[in-house]
KOLZA-178962 format. One record per atom (N, C-alpha, C): x, y, z; residue in three letters. Coordinates in Angstrom, 2 decimals. Example, Ala and Ser with C-alpha at 12.3 -4.5 7.8 and 13.67 -1.06 7.14 Angstrom:
((13.19 -5.69 7.80) ALA),
((12.30 -4.50 7.80) ALA),
((13.20 -3.30 7.80) ALA),
((12.85 -2.25 7.08) SER),
((13.67 -1.06 7.14) SER),
((12.90 0.03 7.87) SER),
// end
This chain:
((0.68 -1.08 0.31) UNK),
((-0.23 0.28 -0.16) UNK),
((0.53 1.24 0.17) UNK),
((0.67 1.73 -0.40) UNK),
((1.23 3.21 -1.25) UNK),
((0.70 4.00 -0.37) UNK),
((1.34 4.77 0.38) UNK),
((0.93 6.30 1.63) UNK),
((2.01 7.23 0.64) UNK),
((1.00 8.34 0.83) UNK),
((1.19 9.84 0.21) UNK),
((1.78 10.34 1.07) UNK),
((2.85 11.24 1.11) UNK),
((2.72 11.94 2.39) UNK),
((2.52 13.23 1.59) UNK),
((1.88 14.81 1.65) UNK),
((1.62 15.66 1.34) UNK),
((2.86 16.58 2.30) UNK),
((3.23 16.78 0.60) UNK),
((4.31 18.28 1.61) UNK),
((3.56 19.31 2.42) UNK),
((4.49 19.97 3.63) UNK),
((3.71 20.61 4.76) UNK),
((4.12 21.70 4.07) UNK),
((2.90 22.23 4.26) UNK),
((2.86 24.66 3.78) UNK),
((3.61 25.23 5.21) UNK),
((4.55 26.04 4.00) UNK),
((5.15 26.94 5.05) UNK),
((3.90 27.93 5.25) UNK),
((4.10 28.29 6.94) UNK),
((3.31 29.28 7.51) UNK),
((3.59 30.90 6.10) UNK),
((4.22 31.10 5.98) UNK),
((4.44 31.93 4.93) UNK),
((3.40 32.18 3.51) UNK),
((3.38 30.73 2.97) UNK),
((2.41 30.84 2.56) UNK),
((0.31 31.30 2.43) UNK),
((0.60 30.67 3.75) UNK),
((-1.02 31.03 4.58) UNK),
((-0.97 32.38 5.26) UNK),
((0.10 32.92 5.86) UNK),
((-0.52 34.37 6.36) UNK),
((-0.51 34.80 4.68) UNK),
((-1.26 35.89 5.49) UNK),
((-1.74 37.41 4.33) UNK),
((-0.36 37.76 4.23) UNK),
((0.16 38.67 3.76) UNK),
((1.30 39.34 3.33) UNK),
((0.59 40.82 3.17) UNK),
((0.44 41.27 4.46) UNK),
((-0.42 43.04 5.15) UNK),
((0.53 44.08 5.28) UNK),
((0.67 45.07 4.46) UNK),
((2.14 46.07 4.62) UNK),
((1.55 46.02 5.22) UNK),
((3.01 46.97 6.29) UNK),
((2.75 47.09 7.54) UNK),
((2.56 48.70 8.20) UNK),
((2.41 49.37 7.20) UNK),
((1.89 50.75 6.90) UNK),
((0.36 51.11 6.45) UNK),
((-0.24 50.00 6.44) UNK),
((-1.32 49.80 5.58) UNK),
((-2.71 50.51 7.15) UNK),
((-2.92 49.67 7.65) UNK),
((-3.49 49.64 8.51) UNK),
((-3.43 50.11 10.15) UNK),
((-2.25 50.58 9.87) UNK),
((-1.81 51.55 11.06) UNK),
((-3.20 52.74 11.10) UNK),
((-3.97 52.68 12.58) UNK),
((-4.15 54.47 12.67) UNK),
((-3.46 55.37 12.08) UNK),
((-4.28 55.98 11.96) UNK),
((-3.75 57.71 11.58) UNK),
((-3.83 58.21 12.40) UNK),
((-2.45 58.93 13.04) UNK),
((-2.20 60.09 13.71) UNK),
((-3.50 60.74 13.67) UNK),
((-3.95 61.42 15.31) UNK),
((-4.24 62.34 15.01) UNK),
((-3.82 63.46 15.47) UNK),
((-4.81 64.60 14.45) UNK),
((-4.38 65.71 13.99) UNK),
((-4.61 66.92 15.35) UNK),
((-3.69 67.57 15.77) UNK),
((-3.55 68.79 16.64) UNK),
((-4.44 69.68 16.45) UNK),
((-5.47 69.58 16.55) UNK),
((-6.33 70.82 16.36) UNK),
((-6.07 72.58 16.67) UNK),
((-5.49 72.19 17.99) UNK),
((-5.41 73.43 18.69) UNK),
((-4.92 74.60 17.35) UNK),
((-4.98 76.07 17.57) UNK),
((-4.21 76.90 16.45) UNK),
((-2.24 76.70 17.82) UNK),
((-1.87 78.07 16.72) UNK),
((-0.35 78.45 17.57) UNK),
((-1.29 78.58 18.43) UNK),
((-1.48 79.74 18.92) UNK),
((-1.65 80.97 20.46) UNK),
((-1.90 79.45 20.96) UNK),
((-2.63 78.81 21.69) UNK),
((-3.31 77.82 22.30) UNK),
((-1.88 76.61 22.90) UNK),
((-1.24 76.60 21.13) UNK),
((-0.10 74.96 21.39) UNK),
((1.08 76.48 22.39) UNK),
((0.95 77.38 22.34) UNK),
((2.10 78.23 22.48) UNK),
((1.97 78.62 24.45) UNK),
((0.57 78.92 24.12) UNK),
((0.22 78.89 26.10) UNK),
((-0.08 76.83 26.75) UNK),
((-0.22 76.38 25.82) UNK),
((0.28 75.45 26.97) UNK),
((1.60 75.29 26.89) UNK),
((2.57 75.02 25.88) UNK),
((3.95 74.48 26.53) UNK),
((4.52 75.84 27.18) UNK),
((4.12 77.00 27.40) UNK),
((4.72 77.89 28.42) UNK),
((4.09 77.01 29.55) UNK),
((3.18 77.20 29.85) UNK),
((1.79 76.40 30.70) UNK),
((2.66 75.49 31.83) UNK),
((3.11 74.41 30.61) UNK),
((4.36 72.78 30.98) UNK),
((5.65 73.41 31.87) UNK),
((6.02 74.85 31.05) UNK),
((7.20 75.10 31.48) UNK),
((7.86 75.70 33.10) UNK),
((6.14 76.46 33.57) UNK),
((5.82 76.96 34.54) UNK),
((5.19 76.58 35.40) UNK),
((5.05 75.21 35.17) UNK),
((4.06 74.64 36.37) UNK),
((5.21 74.44 37.13) UNK),
((5.92 73.77 37.55) UNK),
((6.69 73.64 38.49) UNK),
((6.72 74.79 38.97) UNK),
((6.06 76.18 39.08) UNK),
((6.06 77.34 39.90) UNK),
((5.33 76.61 41.32) UNK),
((4.54 76.01 40.68) UNK),
((3.68 75.69 42.46) UNK),
((4.22 74.75 43.38) UNK),
((5.21 74.30 42.98) UNK),
((6.62 74.13 44.10) UNK),
((7.14 74.99 45.06) UNK),
((6.45 75.73 44.61) UNK),
((7.49 77.38 44.85) UNK),
((6.70 77.94 46.26) UNK),
((5.16 77.18 45.93) UNK),
((3.98 77.60 46.84) UNK),
((4.33 76.63 48.10) UNK),
((3.48 76.79 49.31) UNK),
((2.90 76.10 50.72) UNK),
((2.53 74.81 49.91) UNK),
((2.90 73.70 49.87) UNK),
((2.15 72.54 49.60) UNK),
((-0.06 72.63 49.64) UNK),
((0.06 72.88 51.29) UNK),
((-0.49 72.79 51.74) UNK),
((-2.28 73.43 50.86) UNK),
((-1.12 74.71 51.22) UNK),
((-2.60 75.85 50.46) UNK),
((-2.51 75.46 49.39) UNK),
((-1.78 75.13 47.76) UNK),
((-2.37 74.37 46.73) UNK),
((-3.69 73.56 46.68) UNK),
((-3.15 72.34 47.01) UNK),
((-3.70 71.40 47.28) UNK),
((-5.62 72.57 47.82) UNK),
((-5.18 72.68 48.98) UNK),
((-6.27 72.75 49.90) UNK),
((-7.30 74.33 47.89) UNK),
((-6.80 74.97 47.68) UNK),
((-6.78 75.60 46.63) UNK),
((-8.01 74.39 45.27) UNK),
((-6.79 74.34 45.05) UNK),
((-7.44 72.90 43.97) UNK),
((-8.49 71.93 44.66) UNK),
((-8.24 71.38 45.93) UNK),
((-9.89 70.58 46.24) UNK),
((-11.04 71.48 46.64) UNK),
((-11.11 72.56 47.00) UNK),
((-12.45 73.88 47.43) UNK),
((-12.71 74.27 46.48) UNK),
((-11.65 74.30 45.01) UNK),
((-12.31 75.98 44.10) UNK),
((-13.59 74.94 43.57) UNK),
((-13.50 74.22 42.72) UNK),
((-14.49 73.17 42.26) UNK),
((-15.59 73.79 42.94) UNK),
((-15.64 73.27 44.33) UNK),
((-16.83 73.24 45.41) UNK),
((-17.17 74.90 46.07) UNK),
((-16.42 75.53 45.71) UNK),
((-17.10 76.69 46.31) UNK),
((-17.83 77.83 44.98) UNK),
((-16.37 77.45 44.24) UNK),
((-17.46 77.98 42.88) UNK),
((-18.17 77.27 42.03) UNK),
((-18.74 75.57 42.45) UNK),
((-20.15 75.08 41.90) UNK),
((-19.69 75.09 40.71) UNK),
((-18.08 74.06 40.03) UNK),
((-17.66 74.40 38.21) UNK),
((-17.39 75.85 38.33) UNK),
((-18.08 76.49 38.18) UNK),
((-17.97 77.78 37.15) UNK),
((-19.16 78.50 37.31) UNK),
((-19.86 77.40 38.20) UNK),
((-21.51 78.09 37.53) UNK),
((-21.04 78.60 39.51) UNK),
((-21.26 80.39 38.77) UNK),
((-21.36 81.08 40.14) UNK),
((-22.70 81.98 40.86) UNK),
((-23.60 81.64 41.68) UNK),
((-24.34 82.24 41.75) UNK),
((-24.02 83.36 43.22) UNK),
((-24.09 84.84 43.77) UNK),
((-23.53 85.69 44.83) UNK),
((-23.22 85.10 45.47) UNK),
((-23.64 83.90 46.59) UNK),
((-22.86 83.32 47.10) UNK),
((-21.91 82.31 46.71) UNK),
((-21.49 81.95 46.00) UNK),
((-20.91 81.21 45.91) UNK),
((-19.56 82.28 45.35) UNK),
((-20.20 82.64 44.78) UNK),
((-18.81 84.30 43.82) UNK),
((-18.15 84.51 45.21) UNK),
((-18.72 84.60 46.13) UNK),
((-18.54 85.76 47.94) UNK),
((-17.57 84.24 48.22) UNK),
((-18.12 83.72 48.87) UNK),
((-16.98 82.37 48.88) UNK),
((-15.97 81.82 48.04) UNK),
((-16.23 81.85 46.74) UNK),
((-14.93 82.16 46.37) UNK),
((-13.44 83.09 46.30) UNK),
((-14.06 83.99 46.07) UNK),
((-13.57 85.12 46.29) UNK),
((-12.86 84.77 47.52) UNK),
((-13.89 84.32 48.97) UNK),
((-12.95 84.04 50.17) UNK),
((-12.20 83.65 50.50) UNK),
((-11.88 82.48 49.08) UNK),
((-11.19 81.49 49.07) UNK),
((-10.01 81.67 48.09) UNK),
((-9.71 82.73 47.61) UNK),
((-8.84 83.07 47.16) UNK),
((-7.56 83.73 47.77) UNK),
((-8.79 85.01 48.06) UNK),
((-8.04 85.97 49.32) UNK),
((-7.56 84.83 50.07) UNK),
((-7.93 84.04 51.09) UNK),
((-7.70 83.28 51.98) UNK),
((-6.21 82.78 51.40) UNK),
((-6.19 81.81 50.88) UNK),
((-5.38 81.14 49.85) UNK),
((-4.12 81.68 49.86) UNK),
((-4.32 83.48 49.37) UNK),
((-2.80 84.46 48.70) UNK),
((-3.00 84.66 51.01) UNK),
((-3.41 85.15 51.66) UNK),
((-2.55 85.39 52.07) UNK),
((-1.69 84.41 52.59) UNK),
((-2.25 83.50 53.35) UNK),
((-1.62 82.04 53.48) UNK),
((0.24 81.78 53.07) UNK),
((0.26 82.45 51.85) UNK),
((0.75 82.36 50.54) UNK),
((1.90 83.54 51.32) UNK),
((1.18 84.81 51.04) UNK),
((2.21 85.40 52.03) UNK),
((2.43 85.33 52.84) UNK),
((1.98 85.37 54.12) UNK),
((2.76 84.78 55.18) UNK),
((3.31 83.47 55.82) UNK),
((3.17 82.36 54.81) UNK),
((4.00 81.54 55.31) UNK),
((5.99 81.74 54.15) UNK),
((5.74 82.92 53.30) UNK),
((7.17 83.11 53.26) UNK),
((7.90 83.64 54.55) UNK),
((7.47 83.55 55.24) UNK),
((8.31 84.82 56.85) UNK),
((8.48 83.63 57.59) UNK),
((7.86 82.42 57.48) UNK),
((8.23 80.97 58.36) UNK),
((9.66 80.33 57.92) UNK),
((10.03 79.72 58.90) UNK),
((11.00 79.13 58.71) UNK),
((11.28 77.90 59.69) UNK),
((12.41 77.25 60.26) UNK),
((12.17 75.87 60.77) UNK),
((13.60 75.19 61.39) UNK),
((14.15 75.10 62.45) UNK),
((15.32 74.25 62.07) UNK),
((14.72 73.14 63.39) UNK),
((15.78 72.35 63.41) UNK),
((16.18 70.89 63.59) UNK),
((16.58 70.78 65.56) UNK),
((15.56 70.90 67.16) UNK),
((16.14 71.19 67.97) UNK),
((17.51 70.09 67.94) UNK),
((17.62 69.97 69.73) UNK),
((19.29 68.68 69.74) UNK),
((18.17 67.40 69.41) UNK),
((16.72 67.61 69.66) UNK),
((16.59 65.62 69.17) UNK),
((16.23 65.63 67.60) UNK),
((16.27 66.10 67.19) UNK),
((16.59 66.15 65.51) UNK),
((15.51 66.77 65.47) UNK),
((13.70 66.96 66.79) UNK),
((12.76 66.91 65.23) UNK),
((13.20 68.67 64.77) UNK),
((12.14 68.76 64.42) UNK),
((11.78 69.66 63.38) UNK),
((10.37 70.85 63.76) UNK),
((10.65 72.27 64.23) UNK),
((10.32 73.48 65.00) UNK),
((10.61 74.34 63.58) UNK),
((9.76 74.79 63.54) UNK),
((9.10 76.25 62.61) UNK),
((8.51 76.96 63.41) UNK),
((9.17 78.67 62.66) UNK),
((8.46 80.01 63.50) UNK),
((8.39 80.84 62.87) UNK),
((8.43 81.81 62.89) UNK),
((8.18 83.07 61.86) UNK),
((9.28 84.22 61.96) UNK),
((10.05 84.31 60.75) UNK),
((11.13 85.28 61.32) UNK),
((10.68 86.58 60.61) UNK),
((11.70 87.02 62.28) UNK),
((11.22 88.74 63.05) UNK),
((12.70 89.55 62.61) UNK),
((12.86 91.01 62.93) UNK),
((13.94 91.83 62.81) UNK),
((14.59 91.48 63.90) UNK),
((13.75 90.42 65.05) UNK),
((14.90 90.67 66.09) UNK),
((15.90 88.94 65.47) UNK),
((14.93 88.16 64.90) UNK),
((15.82 86.45 64.85) UNK),
((13.85 85.68 64.38) UNK),
((14.15 84.55 65.05) UNK),
((13.50 83.66 64.62) UNK),
((12.07 83.23 66.05) UNK),
((10.77 83.64 65.61) UNK),
((10.06 83.40 67.22) UNK),
((9.37 82.19 66.42) UNK),
((10.29 81.31 67.77) UNK),
((9.07 79.68 67.48) UNK),
((7.89 80.04 68.29) UNK),
((6.94 78.97 67.46) UNK),
((5.56 79.78 67.63) UNK),
((5.35 78.66 68.10) UNK),
((5.18 77.35 68.59) UNK),
((5.13 76.39 69.68) UNK),
((6.06 76.63 70.90) UNK),
((7.11 77.65 70.80) UNK),
((7.26 77.91 72.35) UNK),
((8.38 76.48 72.57) UNK),
((8.39 75.10 71.86) UNK),
((8.92 74.21 72.43) UNK),
((10.64 73.91 73.08) UNK),
((11.82 75.00 72.03) UNK),
((12.02 75.05 71.82) UNK),
((13.00 76.53 71.43) UNK),
((14.45 76.59 72.53) UNK),
((14.56 78.30 71.60) UNK),
((16.37 77.97 71.16) UNK),
((16.50 79.12 70.73) UNK),
((17.85 79.90 69.76) UNK),
((18.27 80.17 70.40) UNK),
((19.51 79.94 70.26) UNK),
((21.27 81.02 71.48) UNK),
((20.58 82.57 70.29) UNK),
((21.12 83.42 70.52) UNK),
((20.54 84.82 70.73) UNK),
((21.37 85.49 69.24) UNK),
((23.05 84.52 68.82) UNK),
((23.87 84.67 67.78) UNK),
((23.40 83.23 67.21) UNK),
((22.34 82.63 67.12) UNK),
((22.31 81.04 65.85) UNK),
((20.31 82.17 65.63) UNK),
((20.00 82.39 66.56) UNK),
((18.44 83.48 65.77) UNK),
((18.61 84.31 65.16) UNK),
((19.67 84.95 65.54) UNK),
((20.26 86.02 64.31) UNK),
((20.74 85.63 62.62) UNK),
((20.20 84.41 62.74) UNK),
((20.70 83.98 61.07) UNK),
((19.03 84.05 60.04) UNK),
((18.25 84.16 60.92) UNK),
((17.04 83.78 60.65) UNK),
((16.04 85.20 60.93) UNK),
((17.33 86.13 61.03) UNK),
((16.45 87.96 61.06) UNK),
((15.26 87.98 59.28) UNK),
((15.04 88.17 59.59) UNK),
((14.35 89.06 57.97) UNK),
((15.10 90.05 56.81) UNK),
((14.80 89.59 56.13) UNK),
((15.61 90.54 54.82) UNK),
((14.42 91.29 54.37) UNK),
((15.41 91.41 53.41) UNK),
((14.52 92.34 52.34) UNK),
((14.33 91.61 51.03) UNK),
((14.73 90.39 50.77) UNK),
((14.73 89.06 49.91) UNK),
((13.68 88.87 50.41) UNK),
((13.28 88.93 51.90) UNK),
((12.22 87.95 52.51) UNK),
((10.39 88.60 51.57) UNK),
((10.79 89.76 51.78) UNK),
((9.39 90.68 51.26) UNK),
((9.28 90.29 49.34) UNK),
((10.30 90.20 48.40) UNK),
((10.49 90.22 47.21) UNK),
((9.66 88.82 46.88) UNK),
((9.95 87.54 48.04) UNK),
((9.80 86.36 48.09) UNK),
((8.00 86.03 48.11) UNK),
((7.67 86.43 49.14) UNK),
((6.00 86.80 49.55) UNK),
((5.72 87.36 48.32) UNK),
((5.67 88.58 47.64) UNK),
((5.25 88.59 47.01) UNK),
((5.30 88.47 45.92) UNK),
((6.27 87.48 45.20) UNK),
((6.34 86.45 44.16) UNK),
((5.26 85.59 44.47) UNK),
((5.18 85.41 45.50) UNK),
((4.40 84.18 46.57) UNK),
((3.16 84.31 45.65) UNK),
((2.22 85.18 45.73) UNK),
((1.41 86.34 45.80) UNK),
((0.86 86.04 44.26) UNK),
((1.54 86.96 43.47) UNK),
((2.11 86.56 42.43) UNK),
((1.75 85.17 41.51) UNK),
((3.21 84.70 42.17) UNK),
((2.42 82.93 41.55) UNK),
((1.35 82.38 41.91) UNK),
((0.40 82.44 43.30) UNK),
((-1.10 81.44 43.12) UNK),
((-1.65 82.47 42.90) UNK),
((-1.52 83.91 42.79) UNK),
((-2.45 84.32 40.63) UNK),
((-2.75 84.05 39.72) UNK),
((-1.44 84.11 39.40) UNK),
((-1.08 82.65 37.81) UNK),
((-1.95 81.28 37.76) UNK),
((-1.76 80.62 39.22) UNK),
((-2.13 79.63 39.53) UNK),
((-3.81 79.16 39.34) UNK),
((-4.39 80.48 40.41) UNK),
((-6.05 80.93 40.82) UNK),
((-6.44 80.99 38.64) UNK),
((-5.81 82.20 38.27) UNK),
((-6.08 82.28 36.66) UNK),
((-6.04 81.50 36.02) UNK),
((-5.97 80.10 36.31) UNK),
((-5.38 78.73 35.65) UNK),
((-6.28 77.69 35.56) UNK),
((-6.81 78.54 36.96) UNK),
((-8.45 77.28 37.08) UNK),
((-9.33 77.90 36.37) UNK),
((-9.49 77.18 35.50) UNK),
((-10.94 76.88 34.84) UNK),
((-12.17 77.27 35.72) UNK),
((-12.38 76.81 36.87) UNK),
((-13.85 77.15 38.07) UNK),
((-13.61 78.34 37.91) UNK),
((-12.80 78.96 38.53) UNK),
((-12.17 80.80 38.89) UNK),
((-12.56 81.47 37.77) UNK),
((-11.88 81.25 37.54) UNK),
((-12.13 82.12 35.99) UNK),
((-13.89 82.27 35.25) UNK),
((-14.51 80.99 35.68) UNK),
((-15.71 81.07 34.76) UNK),
((-16.65 81.04 36.10) UNK),
((-16.66 81.59 37.17) UNK),
((-17.10 82.31 38.02) UNK),
((-17.11 83.85 37.99) UNK),
((-16.15 84.93 37.78) UNK),
((-15.24 85.76 37.66) UNK),
((-16.05 86.43 36.64) UNK),
((-15.82 85.79 35.86) UNK),
((-15.73 85.97 33.66) UNK),
((-16.47 84.95 33.41) UNK),
((-17.86 85.35 33.75) UNK),
((-18.60 83.47 32.98) UNK),
((-18.76 83.94 31.26) UNK),
((-18.75 85.12 31.19) UNK),
((-18.89 85.22 29.03) UNK),
((-17.82 86.78 28.94) UNK),
((-16.73 86.66 28.81) UNK),
((-15.78 87.65 29.29) UNK),
((-15.38 88.08 27.57) UNK),
((-15.22 89.27 26.93) UNK),
((-15.32 89.82 26.04) UNK),
((-14.36 88.90 24.91) UNK),
((-13.78 89.43 23.73) UNK),
((-12.39 89.14 23.18) UNK),
((-10.88 89.03 23.84) UNK),
((-11.04 90.46 24.28) UNK),
((-10.27 91.39 24.83) UNK),
((-9.68 91.06 26.06) UNK),
((-10.96 90.58 27.25) UNK),
((-10.68 89.99 28.56) UNK),
((-10.03 88.44 28.30) UNK),
((-10.83 87.54 27.14) UNK),
((-10.02 86.64 26.80) UNK),
((-8.94 86.36 27.04) UNK),
((-8.43 87.33 25.90) UNK),
((-6.68 87.57 25.47) UNK),
((-5.72 87.48 26.83) UNK),
((-6.52 88.62 27.87) UNK),
((-5.33 89.21 29.12) UNK),
((-5.78 87.96 29.54) UNK),
((-6.78 87.46 29.87) UNK),
((-6.68 86.49 31.54) UNK),
((-6.26 85.15 30.68) UNK),
((-6.20 84.97 29.44) UNK),
((-5.14 83.98 28.91) UNK),
((-3.64 84.16 29.10) UNK),
((-3.36 85.37 28.59) UNK),
((-1.58 86.14 28.87) UNK),
((-1.46 86.22 30.44) UNK),
((-1.92 87.00 30.80) UNK),
((-1.36 86.62 32.37) UNK),
((-0.77 86.20 32.76) UNK),
((-1.55 84.97 33.29) UNK),
((-0.80 84.00 34.09) UNK),
((0.13 83.60 33.57) UNK),
((0.70 83.37 31.61) UNK),
((1.88 82.95 31.47) UNK),
((2.97 83.74 31.83) UNK),
((2.80 85.80 31.65) UNK),
((3.88 86.54 31.66) UNK),
((3.91 85.97 33.64) UNK),
((3.14 86.12 34.50) UNK),
((3.61 86.13 35.29) UNK),
((4.27 84.62 35.75) UNK),
((4.02 84.09 35.24) UNK),
((4.95 82.73 35.51) UNK),
((6.80 82.69 35.25) UNK),
((6.14 83.36 33.96) UNK),
((7.82 83.85 33.52) UNK),
((8.60 84.62 34.08) UNK),
((7.87 85.51 34.64) UNK),
((8.39 86.90 35.38) UNK),
((9.28 86.31 36.60) UNK),
((7.75 85.43 37.33) UNK),
((8.72 84.71 38.64) UNK),
((9.21 84.13 38.44) UNK),
((9.69 83.13 37.21) UNK),
((10.53 82.13 37.36) UNK),
((11.98 82.77 37.27) UNK),
((11.56 83.94 36.28) UNK),
((13.13 83.89 36.58) UNK),
((13.61 85.45 37.59) UNK),
((12.83 85.94 38.55) UNK),
((12.91 86.19 39.84) UNK),
((13.96 85.19 40.36) UNK),
((12.95 83.90 40.99) UNK),
((13.31 82.95 41.60) UNK),
((14.41 82.52 41.68) UNK),
((14.94 81.72 40.35) UNK),
((16.59 82.30 39.89) UNK),
((17.68 82.45 40.20) UNK),
((16.98 84.16 40.12) UNK),
((18.07 84.72 40.63) UNK),
((17.96 85.49 42.07) UNK),
((17.24 85.55 42.69) UNK),
((17.08 84.93 44.15) UNK),
((16.36 83.81 44.66) UNK),
((16.47 83.29 45.03) UNK),
((16.27 81.85 45.11) UNK),
((16.07 82.08 46.95) UNK),
((14.72 81.25 47.13) UNK),
((15.21 81.59 48.61) UNK),
((15.96 80.43 49.71) UNK),
((16.05 80.32 50.67) UNK),
((16.99 79.91 51.37) UNK),
((16.23 79.84 52.32) UNK),
((14.96 79.65 53.14) UNK),
((14.14 79.12 53.82) UNK),
((12.72 78.09 53.50) UNK),
((13.29 77.15 54.80) UNK),
((11.98 75.93 54.79) UNK),
((11.41 76.10 55.12) UNK),
((9.88 77.02 54.97) UNK),
((9.36 77.34 55.99) UNK),
((7.87 76.52 56.37) UNK),
((6.61 76.71 56.94) UNK),
((5.76 75.65 56.20) UNK),
((5.20 75.28 55.06) UNK),
((5.08 74.43 55.41) UNK),
((4.88 73.96 53.87) UNK),
((5.28 73.89 53.11) UNK),
((6.38 73.74 52.96) UNK),
((8.01 73.91 52.21) UNK),
((8.83 72.66 52.57) UNK),
((9.41 71.90 51.68) UNK),
((9.88 70.68 51.70) UNK),
((11.25 71.58 52.28) UNK),
((11.87 70.23 53.25) UNK),
((12.92 70.48 53.95) UNK),
((13.81 70.54 53.67) UNK),
((15.27 70.67 54.54) UNK),
((17.31 70.62 53.96) UNK),
((17.03 69.17 55.14) UNK),
((17.73 68.80 54.25) UNK),
((18.69 67.23 54.73) UNK),
((19.82 68.02 56.32) UNK),
((19.53 69.34 56.12) UNK),
((20.59 69.35 57.65) UNK),
((19.83 69.99 58.46) UNK),
// end
């Protein structure tokens, strides 16, 4: 009995030859105009400015702004609450720029307010020698940093669409251009100042140094 053995067919003949680029999905086209692209890139480059503000203040604002502003649909009460939130967080950024910290003999972190005489420890749990406290005295650069902190927070508030929609629900074209360009300009201006005049304080809400 003769047994016929059929030759094995190569898998290459069974598989269809499909061009590699034929069935690939087309890339999505970016429909943003040049102004929106520039603003997006600038916002990404200046987003790190939030790290120069107290962490708790920024998180509280981002958490409460949608609630207080009713997601941008404000009535007189929610508009008043949103304005109070912006003012309160701005004042917090201003005041916390004058705070600093040190470690006591046990290694615990102690916070205080910088004054013209030295550092005033908030909880009074530790004291600094006069010569050591003199290193924490208020300087002119502290007022510059506090002013820049307010500017940076105002830029973050203007980037929040809930806040902008609350106070400017239907802005004109000129107002929209100002609201779009102003936070970008503030971010660039403050970023240059923080680079030229860096802060040496590690106050409340700011990252601590190793030493």
